C-alpha positions in Angstrom: 79.4 96.8 29.1 77.8 95.1 26.1 80.4 92.5 25.2 79.5 93.0 21.5 80.8 96.6 21.6 83.3 96.6 24.5 85.9 99.2 25.2 89.0 98.7 27.3 91.4 101.4 28.5 95.2 101.2 28.4 97.0 104.2 29.9 94.0 106.4 29.3 93.5 105.4 25.7 90.5 103.5 24.4 90.9 100.2 22.6 87.8 98.6 20.9 87.4 94.9 21.3 84.9 92.1 20.5 84.3 88.7 22.0 84.3 86.4 18.9 84.8 82.7 18.6 85.5 82.4 22.3 88.3 84.9 22.4 88.9 88.6 22.4 89.7 90.4 19.1 91.2 93.9 19.2 91.0 96.7 16.7 94.5 96.8 15.2 94.5 100.6 14.5 93.5 101.3 18.1 96.5 99.3 19.4 98.9 101.0 17.0 97.5 104.4 18.1 98.2 103.5 21.8 101.7 102.2 21.2 102.9 104.8 18.8 100.7 107.9 19.5 100.5 108.3 15.7 97.9 110.7 14.5 97.3 108.4 11.5 97.6 104.8 12.9 96.3 103.2 9.7 99.0 104.9 7.6 101.6 103.9 10.2 100.5 100.3 10.0 100.7 100.3 6.2 104.3 101.6 6.3 105.1 99.1 9.0 103.9 96.2 6.9 106.0 97.4 4.0 109.1 97.5 6.2 108.4 94.1 7.9 107.7 91.3 5.4 107.0 88.8 8.2 104.3 91.1 9.6 102.7 91.5 6.2 102.6 87.7 5.9 101.1 87.5 9.4 98.2 89.6 8.3 97.4 86.8 5.8 97.7 84.1 8.4 94.7 82.0 9.2 93.2 82.6 12.6 94.9 86.0 13.0 93.0 88.6 11.1 89.2 88.1 11.1 88.4 87.2 7.4 87.6 88.7 5.1 87.2 92.3 6.3 87.1 92.4 10.1 84.5 92.9 12.7 81.8 95.6 12.8 82.1 98.5 15.2 80.6 101.9 15.8 82.7 104.7 14.4 82.3 108.4 13.8 81.0 107.5 10.3 78.6 104.8 11.5 78.9 101.1 11.7 82.0 99.9 9.9 84.1 96.7 9.5 87.5 97.2 11.2 90.5 94.9 11.0 91.1 93.0 14.2 93.6 90.6 15.7 93.3 88.2 18.5 95.8 88.1 21.4 98.4 86.1 19.4 98.2 88.5 16.5 98.6 91.5 18.8 101.6 90.0 20.4 103.1 89.5 16.9 102.4 93.2 16.2 104.2 94.2 19.3 107.4 92.6 18.0 107.4 95.0 15.1 106.7 98.2 16.9 109.6 99.8 18.8 107.7 101.3 21.7 108.6 101.6 25.4 104.9 100.7 26.1 105.4 97.2 24.6 106.1 95.4 27.8 103.4 97.2 29.9 101.0 96.4 27.0 101.8 92.7 27.1 101.0 92.6 30.8 97.8 94.6 30.2 96.8 92.2 27.4 97.3 89.2 29.7 95.2 90.8 32.4 92.4 91.6 30.0 92.3 87.9 28.9 92.5 86.7 32.5 89.7 88.9 33.6 87.5 87.6 30.8 88.2 83.9 31.8 87.3 84.7 35.4 84.1 86.4 34.3 83.1 83.3 32.3 83.7 81.1 35.3 81.8 83.6 37.6 79.4 85.9 35.8 78.9 88.0 39.0 82.4 89.4 38.4 81.3 90.9 35.1 78.3 92.4 36.8 80.5 93.9 39.5 82.8 95.4 36.8 79.8 97.0 35.0 78.5 98.4 38.3 81.8 99.9 39.2 82.0 101.5 35.7 78.6 103.2 36.1 79.5 104.3 39.7 82.7 106.0 38.4 80.6 107.7 35.7 78.4 109.2 38.4 75.1 107.3 37.9 72.8 107.0 40.9 72.8 103.6 42.7 69.0 103.1 42.1 69.5 103.7 38.4 72.5 101.3 38.2 70.4 98.5 39.8 67.8 98.9 37.1 70.4 99.1 34.3 72.1 95.9 35.4 68.8 94.0 35.6 68.0 95.3 32.1 71.3 94.0 30.8 70.4 90.5 32.2 67.0 90.6 30.6 68.4 91.7 27.3 70.9 88.9 27.3 68.2 86.4 28.0 66.2 87.7 25.0 69.1 87.7 22.6 70.1 84.2 23.6 66.5 83.0 22.7 66.7 84.8 19.4 70.0 83.2 18.6 68.6 79.7 19.4 65.6 80.4 17.1 67.5 81.4 14.0 68.6 85.0 14.4 72.3 85.5 13.4 72.7 88.8 11.5 73.2 92.0 13.5 70.7 93.7 11.2 68.0 91.2 12.3 68.7 91.8 15.9 68.4 95.5 15.3 65.1 95.1 13.5 63.6 93.0 16.3 64.8 95.5 18.9 63.2 98.3 16.9 59.9 96.4 16.8 59.9 96.3 20.7 61.0 100.0 20.9 58.4 101.2 18.4 55.6 99.4 20.0 56.6 100.5 23.5 57.6 104.1 23.0 56.4 104.9 19.4 60.0 105.5 18.4 62.8 103.3 16.8 66.0 103.2 18.8 67.6 105.8 16.4 64.6 108.1 16.6 64.8 107.9 20.4 68.5 108.7 20.4 67.8 111.7 18.3 65.0 112.8 20.6 67.4 112.7 23.5 70.0 114.6 21.6 72.6 111.8 21.4 75.0 112.6 18.6 77.7 109.9 18.7 77.1 106.5 17.2 78.6 104.7 20.1 76.3 106.3 22.7 74.0 103.6 24.2 70.4 104.8 24.4 69.8 102.8 27.6 72.6 104.6 29.3 70.5 107.8 28.9 67.1 106.5 29.9 65.3 107.5 33.1 63.8 105.0 35.6 60.5 104.3 33.9 62.0 104.2 30.5 64.4 101.5 31.7 61.6 99.6 33.4 59.3 99.7 30.3 62.2 98.5 28.2 62.6 95.6 30.6 58.9 94.9 30.5 58.9 94.8 26.7 61.9 92.6 26.4 60.9 90.2 29.2 57.4 89.9 27.7 58.9 89.2 24.3 61.2 86.4 25.8 58.3 84.7 27.6 55.9 84.9 24.7 58.7 83.6 22.4 59.1 80.5 24.6 55.4 80.0 25.1 54.7 80.1 21.4 58.0 78.3 20.5 58.4 81.0 17.8 61.0 80.1 15.2 62.6 82.2 12.4 62.6 85.9 11.8 58.9 86.4 10.7 57.5 84.8 13.8 60.0 86.4 16.1 59.2 89.8 14.6 55.5 89.4 15.3 56.3 88.3 18.9 58.6 91.3 19.4 55.7 93.6 18.5 53.4 91.7 20.9 55.9 92.1 23.7 56.3 95.8 23.0 52.5 96.2 23.0 52.4 94.8 26.6 54.9 97.5 27.7 53.0 100.1 25.7 49.7 99.2 27.6 51.5 99.6 30.9 52.9 103.0 29.8 49.6 104.2 28.5 47.7 103.3 31.7 50.3 104.9 33.9 50.5 108.1 31.9 46.7 108.4 32.2 47.0 108.0 36.0 49.9 110.5 36.5 48.8 112.9 33.8 52.1 113.2 31.9 54.3 111.3 29.5 56.9 108.9 30.7 58.9 109.4 27.5 61.5 112.1 28.3 64.2 113.9 26.4 66.3 114.1 29.6 69.5 112.1 29.5 72.8 111.5 31.3 75.1 113.1 28.8 77.1 115.0 31.5 78.1 113.2 34.6 81.0 114.4 36.7 82.4 114.1 40.2 79.9 111.4 41.1 76.9 113.7 40.6 74.1 113.4 38.1 73.6 116.3 35.8 70.7 116.1 33.4 70.4 118.1 30.2 66.9 119.3 29.6 64.9 121.3 27.0 65.9 119.4 23.9 63.4 119.9 21.1 62.1 116.9 19.4 62.8 116.8 15.6 
């Protein structure tokens, strides 16, 4: 989905990965857990490094482990820096782990890299993969179309932010919250709590209804266009523009709510999807 926080699956087990410096980086403990089925992959890895001096040296090798701490991922304890290796590093790790899954994992690793190369050459393939993912989860086709369009609009906005001086994840989050607060009167985290989302890695947009997705797109598209029109540069200017873009979505929401006589903001979500059918959870109470 979001290439910044992507998951891949090997034999039913999740492996977190991140596209960084034009290549995939994999969370080492996730790989160890898959190959060894250890209940404590971090401890297993520590013991492995003590037994294999060459592996321990490889952890210090330039270009292998992301220095100095790793890459940031969602965890049960919130956002944390996790140790990662690129494909070369993971292949080195495979040499030290006696596992019958080693060879299948190598083939899987090659396939993951190959699919990413194909997606770079043809972005429609990535969109098809995302669409298939949502279909398997049981989301309605009409919702999927809106979600995919929203992803494209979001990417366009973040690219503008990057070109205009935004680099830190914290700043991206602040700007996103400016749009969300202006549009819905809630930060992203407040909105997640309102919808009853408990896990850090649950994407709020995956639990939005039609109008919530549409208004999110309006706010982000407006922010992009205003940013370009004003040639806004640097965090302070971009923060102001983000609020302006969100205000446009807010005005749309307010006018529509007046016409239909009810709020568009809903605590309904898509927490439970099974057998291709949508099941919404209702009656959450706002904190």
